[in-house]
C-alpha positions, 0 to 999 in steps of 0.5 A, spaced: 241 887 954 234 886 955 233 893 958 236 896 952 231 892 948 225 894 952 227 901 951 227 900 943 220 897 944 218 904 947 220 907 940 214 904 937 209 905 942 202 908 939 204 906 932 204 899 931 197 898 929 194 891 932 201 889 934 205 889 940 210 894 941 217 889 941 224 891 941 230 886 939 237 886 940 242 881 936 248 880 941 254 876 938 261 876 943 258 881 948 257 886 942 250 889 939 250 887 932 243 889 930 237 892 933 230 893 931 223 895 933 216 894 930 215 899 926 209 903 924 203 899 922 206 893 925 211 891 920 217 890 920 217 886 926 223 888 931 226 881 929 226 882 922 229 889 923 234 887 928 237 881 923 237 886 917 242 890 921 246 884 923 247 881 917 251 875 917 254 877 924 247 874 926 250 867 926 252 864 933 249 870 936 243 871 942 237 875 940 234 879 946 226 880 944 221 883 949 216 878 947 216 871 944 217 871 937 211 870 933 211 863 930 205 864 925 206 865 917 202 871 914 201 874 907 205 880 910 211 875 912 214 869 915 214 867 922 220 871 926 221 864 930 223 861 923 227 868 921 231 867 927 233 860 925 234 861 918 239 867 920 242 861 925 242 865 931 244 860 937 239 862 942 233 867 944 232 870 950 225 873 951 220 876 956 213 877 956 210 883 960 
C-alpha cells in the first residue's frame, strides 16, 4: 500500500507550493476505501482528501501516508493528525523520505 501512496504523492510534484508532495491511502479490511494527494497550492492535504473519499469507512481503517501527518493547526485548516483521529482511523503508517 505504501508504494501506491508514493505513486499518488508524485501526482502533486511541482504543484504543491511550499508544501511537500504527500500521498495517502485509507485501507480497511484489505481494500482501499480512500485515496488522496496534496493538491495544487498545497490544499487540501493528502490525508484530508483521502478521508473525504473514505467517509464513514475510515473508522477502523489504516492510513498509509508518505510523510508523517502534520500536527499543527493553521488558518487554512485543522491538523491532519487531528483529522485522522476524528475519523476514527485505527492506525497510521508513515514513511519519511
